[in-house]
N, C-alpha and C positions, 0 to 999 in steps of 0.2 A: 854228331854227337849231342848229347841231351843238354837242355838248359841246366844252368845252374838254380834257377827259381822259377816256380808257377804261381800265377796269380789267379786265382779262382773266383770269379764275380757272378752269381746268381743275379738274375733279371727278373723282376714282376713288378708290372707298373710304375717304373720310374723313369717317363718318356721326359719329364721335365730336367732330371739329373743326371742321366746316361753318359751324354756326350761330354761333360765336365769330368767326369770319373774318370773314362778312356783315354781324354787327352791329356789329363795330369799324369797317366800310368804309360801310354805309347811317346809322351812328349819328354820323359826322361833322357837325359844324356849319356847313356851308356848304350854300348853294342846290343842290337835287338837279338841276335843270337843268345846271349846270355839268358833272357827270359822268355817266357811263354805267358799269353794270357789265354783262360779258359773262361769262355763266355757261357753260361748256362741259361739259356731259355726256359723261364720254369713256366711254360704256359701263360705268358703275359698276355692281359687283355687289353693293353692300350696300344699305342703306336712306338714303344721303347724300341723295337726291332728295327723300324725305320731308322732311327739313329746308330743303331748298332750295326748294321750293313756296311755303311761305307768303311767302316774300322776294318771290318772283316776283310774285304777287298784289298785294303790299301796296303795292310800289313801281314806279313805271310808269318809271323809268330803269333796271330789270333787264332784260336780256334771256336767253334761254336757248335754247344749242343743244345739240341731241342728235347723237351720233354714233355708231359702234360705237368698241370700245376701239381706239386707233391708237397711245397713247404720249403722255407729254407735250408732245413735240415738235411734233407734229401737232396736239394739241388747242391748242397755243398759236398755231400759224399758222393754222387755221381761227377763233380769236377774232381774229387779228388782221386778216383781210381782210375781216371786217363792221365793224371799229372806225371810228367817224366821229369821235373826239377827234382834237386838234391832237397831244395825247401819249398815249402807251401807257404803262401800269404793268402789268406781269406780277406776278400776286400768287398763292403757292401757297394751297391750299386749307387749310392746317394751319397756316397761320401768321395773324397779326394786326396790324392796325395800332394806334398809340398816339393818343390822342384829341389833336387840332391837326396830324393830318399832314396833311389837307387845305389847312388854311389855310397852313401854312408852305409846302407845294408851289405852290399857287395864288399865294403872294407872289412866289414867283420867277418862275413860267411866263406869269402875265398879260401881264407887259410885257417879255418878253424872249424869244429864238429859240433857247437853248442848245439843242445837240445832244443832249447828255446831262446829266441830273441825277443824282448820285450820292451815297447817305447811307451812313451805318455800320450796320451791322446789329445789332440787340441778341439775341446767341445764347442760347436757353432752352433748357436741357437739361431734358427731360421727366422724366426718373426721379431728379433729383438737385436741389439748391439752388442747384447751377454757373450764372453767366451771365456773360457779357463782351459788351464792345462792340467792335467787328474795326477800326474805324479811328479814331485818335485826333488831332484836329488841334482847336487852340485857336479858329479862326475859320474860316468859309467861304471858299473860294477859288475861283478862277476860272482852270483851265490848259487846256492841249488834251491829246489822248488820250494822245501819245507821252510826254508829259511823265509823265502819271497811271500809265502802265506803269513808266517808270524809276524813280518813286518808290515802285515795290513797293506801291502802296495795293491792297488786295483786289478781285478782278475775278469769281471763281468764279459766284458765286450772282448770277443776273441781276435779281432780286428785288430788288435796293438801287438800281436803275436807274428813273427816269422818263425815256423816252425820245421824242424827236421823231419823228413818224409818217413824216414826209415824209423824214427823213434814212435810215431804215430801207429806205424804198421805192426813193428813187434808188440806193442803194448796194446793193440786191437782197440785204439781210441777214435771213435767214431762220434757223430750227431747223431742223437735220438730223435726219431721222427714224431711228427704230431705232437709237438709240445709249444710253449713259450718259453722264453729264456733258456733256451738250449744252450747258450753260452755259459751259463752259470754251472749246468752239471760238466759242459766239457772242459772248461778250464780248471775246474777243482781237481778233475780226475789227472790231467798232463801235468798241471804244477806238482801235485803230490810226488809223480814218478818220475819227474825231469831232476837230474843228478847236476845239470849245468844250465843256469839260466841267465843271461846276458842282458842286463838292465841297460838300456840307453838312456842317458839324460835329456836327450834332445827329442822334440816330438815331430813325425815327418807325415802324421796322418791326421786329416781334418775330419773330423767325428760330427756328422751333420746331426742335429737335434729337430727333426720335423714338429713342431710343436700342437699340431693338430693332426690327427689320423694315424699317429705312430702307436705301437703296443703300450707305450709307458704312458700315452695320453689317451688311452680309450680301455678304462681298467673292465673287465668284464670278471665273471664268475670263473672263467677260464683259467684267468692267472692265478686264481685261488688255487684249483685244482690241482694245477701243474706244479705249484710249489711243495705239494703232497708227493707227486710222481717223481720230481726231482730229486726229493730227500729219500722217499725208497731206494731209489737207483743208486745214491750214494753211499745207503747201506748197505745195500748188495756189494758196492764198490767195496767198501770197508771190509767185507767179511772176505771177501777174495784176494784183495791187493795190498791192503795196509797192514806195515808191519806191527807185530803184536805190542810192541813197546808204544805205538803210537795209536793203538785203537781208543782210546780214552780221551786221548786230545784231538781227535780226528773226529770220532762223532759228538764231542762236544761243540766243536767248532760249527759243524754242519747243523747241528740241531739249532744252534743258537741262530745260525743264519736263516735256518729254515723258519723260525718264527717270526724272526724279523722282516723275512719276506712277506709274510702274511700284511705286515702293516701298509705294505705297498697298495693293496685291496681296500683299505679301510676307507676310501671314497665309495665304497658299496655299503656303508654300515646303515644306510636308511632302508635297504633291501633286507626283506624279509627272507629270502633265498641265502643270502649272504650269512646272516644270524643264524638259520638252520642250518648252515654248511659249519660254522663254527662249533655248533652243539654237536652235530654228528660226528665231527672229528676231534672232539675234547679227550676221547680215552687215547686216541693214538698221539695226540701231542703230549698227554701228561706220561703216557709210557714211553715215550723216547725221551722225555727229560729225566726221567726215572731212571733209564738205563744209564745215563750219563752222572747219577747222583754219587754212586759209590767211587771213591778216590780222588774225588775234586775235593777242593779247598771249600769252606762254609761259605765264603764269598761267591765262589761259583754254583753253590749248590741253592743260595739265597736267590740269586739271579735267575737260575733254570725256572725255580718254581714262580716266582714272578710271571715269567714268561710264559707258563704251562696256563697258568691260572687267570691270567690278566682279562683274556677274551674272553673266557666265561663269565666273569665280574660284569665285564661291558654289556653282554646280551642279557643278563640277568636286571642290571640297572635298566637299560632301554624297556626291556619287558615292563616293569615296574613303572616307568613314564607313561606308557601308552594306557597301563591300566588305570592310574591315577589319572589320566586324561580322559579317560571312558567314564569314571565315575563322576567326576565332576559337571561332565556335560549334563 
């Protein structure tokens, strides 16, 4: 008999965290036959696997896949291909689950076929005492994906979702390789297509924030470049999969988010390379904002114009400051 749930865990350079992750999963008080744990060694370069092997040897519901390092997206896709569960849950190897997580999830999925089960994440900041829960609702709710998007609930981190495998397969939803922020693309596609999203009010997932060495704390030009790749992929998705009556709404929302995403990279503002990037991509940003112009309210049109032109104004001001400084020397 196949398991109900497949847990997919990519492993790469997490020797400090992987034991806590696996203990929190395999220590859940439910029948081990109800779930499988698929560990994908993505060519880890540290001693992570020394901590993984004891779990593989002890638990028959643990599987190990070895591959050369190809990145998080490929590792997740690899695990998904061999998953036998009705549902899949992508868990990061530096995170961990609360006690009772599986009981709560199984209570929902054993008698339902919801396409997405979403829960708040408990953000844990590694180097401080700060923590917070990113969705606050009083009771569980059942909505469709478009409503979820319009309520501005958190989407980015895919770890919050337990996903119906057949829904992902039918809709050909997979992680795009070789990009950063792959969850932003994956989650926006799946939420738009989902007809049933069960939003849990309780969090059972500890989402570790490594405040040094993580993507969000080592911003590079690649972050900026990937924001455009993701936007282009979402525009392709809108042309193929988005209902005609939703096209303007979807494109406006994704274009706004795309330009907002560039704000994450503003820590690079002193870099000539980044300023050149802003200038080189100005036509794309302006063009995409203007595509969303017709049919939107005046308020939305003004917001789009500001978002399109503000980076250009910023670059001009920086250049002017540098010019004045040179003249004053």
